[in-house]
N, C-alpha and C positions, 0 to 999 in steps of 0.2 A: 504492498499500498504505499504511495508517495502521498507527499504533502498534501496535491490538491485534492485526491479523493479522502485523504482523514478530512478534509474542511470540510466537503461538498458531504457525507454520511454526517457527521456532528451536526452540522448545521441544518440538516434536512430532516431531524431528529425535533430539532429545535419546532423547526416550519411546521411538522404535524402536530406540535403540543398549540404551538399559535395558530393555526387555520382552525382548531378545536373549538379554540375560545373567541373565535370570531365572527360571534353572531350574535344578536341580542338576544334572542332565544333562549342560546344555550348558556347565556351569562344570566340571566335569571334561574333556569332550569341549578343551576349549580348554587346560587344564592339560596335558595329553598333549600336546597340540600344540606348544605351547611346547618340547616337546624335540626336536623334528624333524617333517618330513612322515611322514603316515600315509595308508596307505589305508584305506576306510571299514570293510573286513573287518578288519582289523587296531586299528581305534579301536573296532569292536565287541566284542573281545574282550576287549581294555582294560577298558572299562568295564562289561561282562557284558550289552550289550544285544545284541537283534537287529540283523543288518542294514539290516532295512527302518526299525526305529527310530533306528537311528543317522543313517540317511543322511537321515532326516526332520529331525533336529536341526542335521545339518551343512548342510542347505539355505537353514535359518532363520538360520544362523549366517553365511553365506555374503550372503544378501540385505539384512545390516546390515553385512557387507564387514568382518567380521570373522575371517573367514574366505577365502582363495584355493584354489582346483585347479591341475594342472599335469600334465600328461601324458608317461609315459614309458612306451614302447612301446603293450603292452594295459592297462595299468595306470594310474589315476587316483590321482595323491597331495592329500591337504589338508593346509594348512599355514596358521600363520596371515598376516594379510596382510601384517606389516610389525612392526618393534621397536616401535614404539607400540602396539600390543595386549598383548604382551609387558610390556612396562612397566606398563599399565595394568592387568591379572592382579597381577602385583606389589601395585600400590599399592594395588589392592580390596582385594585377602589381609590386609594388612596393616593397613589400615582396618578389616576387618572384625574381626580379630583384637582391636586395640585396643580396639573399641565393644561385641563380642560374649563377654564373658567366657566362655561355655560350649565356645565354640571352643578354648581354651586347656586345660579343665577336660577334655573329652573327649581332645585331644591325650594331655595328659600321664596320663590314664588307660589309655587303649590303646597307650602305649609305657612303663608303669610295669616294669622292672627289663630294661631293656632299655641297657646302656651306653651313653648319649647326653652329646658334645661340643658347644661353639660351636665354629664356626671360629675363635675368635679365641683358644680353648683349644688348641687343637691346630697353630693355624701354627709356633710357634716349634718344637715335631719336627717336623713337615714340614719346615720349612725345612733342618734339620738333621740331615735325612734319617735320623732314629731312628723316622720311621715312616710307612707307604706308603698312598698314598690307592687305595682301588679305587670302582671306578664299576659300580653293578651293576644300573644299568639294560639293556635289551636294546642287543644290537652295534649295530644303526642307529642309535640315540640316542646314543652314543657317538661316534659317526664324525660323527653332525650335530654335535658342539662338545660339550667335558668337560672340566673342569677342570684348573690345567695339571698335568701330572706324572703325571696318574691312569691307572691301567691300568683295562681294560676285563675286569671278572669280573661279568657277569650273574647274577644270582640264580639263575634256572632251569637255567645249567649252570657252576653254582659247583663242584661236583664235581670236574669234569675239570680246574681251572683249580687245584687244591689245591697240588698238586704245584710248582707253579712261582712261588708267594704263598712269603716268607721268614717264617719262624716266631722268628725273632732283631729281629724290628721289628714295634711297633704298628700293625695293619691298622685305618684309618679305611674307612668303608663310606659311600656317600652314594648318595644315587637322585634320582628329581624334585622332591624338595622336605621340609616338613614333614608335606606328608599322606601322602607314599609307605610303601610296608610294605618293598617291596624292599630297603632297605639293613638293616631290622630281623631281615628271614629272613636273610640274610646274615650277620649278625652270629651270630645263634644257632647258626648251623650250624659257622662257621668257630671260636667260642670252642669248642663241642663236637668238633670236631679237635683240637683244643689249642694254636690261633691264642689273641693278646691282641688282641679287635676292637672295637671300638666303632662307634658310628653318630653322625655328624657332621649337623646341621641346616642342609645348604646345600645350594642347587640352581646350575648354569650359572647360570641365568636373573638369579637374586640376585647371585651371584659376577658377572657382567657388568654388572649396575646399577651395584654396589658401586663398580666398576672406573670405570666413566663419569662417576660422580658424582665421584669422585676425581679424576680427572686436568681435569673443570670447574674443582673449586676455585680 
């Protein structure tokens, strides 16, 4: 193998990975899968795709070894291949936000008017038990992993959880990250019901990444 063949082979493999994620639908699928395992039917519903279309995208991701499958009974669940894929997605998103200002402008425009705080801004209130952290993702994602101390209150089932939430504390809602709308939906419903609620821009993946980084320092 000469130098040129070596370079072409290595960068060709990098190209395979790049092509696998060079699609907005596949990036969204990876984002949902970073929350925990899902069936193709669940993923299709979450991403507004047909099952056939979602399946095709998932096979492309599986071929690039970004996702894997596991069978439970008659169901096949997709999941991220490993923690490295989750870390890659987070760093990729952060790089895109840094280099592409339209992302931030779009996010700010969409969530304008939604009470929002950073994790740093509400950490002291959570630590002092003056606020309650609520996870507005589906329950299966909560069970797969959640922020410390969070209670499960899925956005699509929030009505049945209202009488169990305290009105004498601030409610801090989170979901899948900065592009997820479930927390903002929950905040609007909670504030209409007389609670003091806000959205926080934090995800389980980002929190875990920060914890690992701090432990390595």
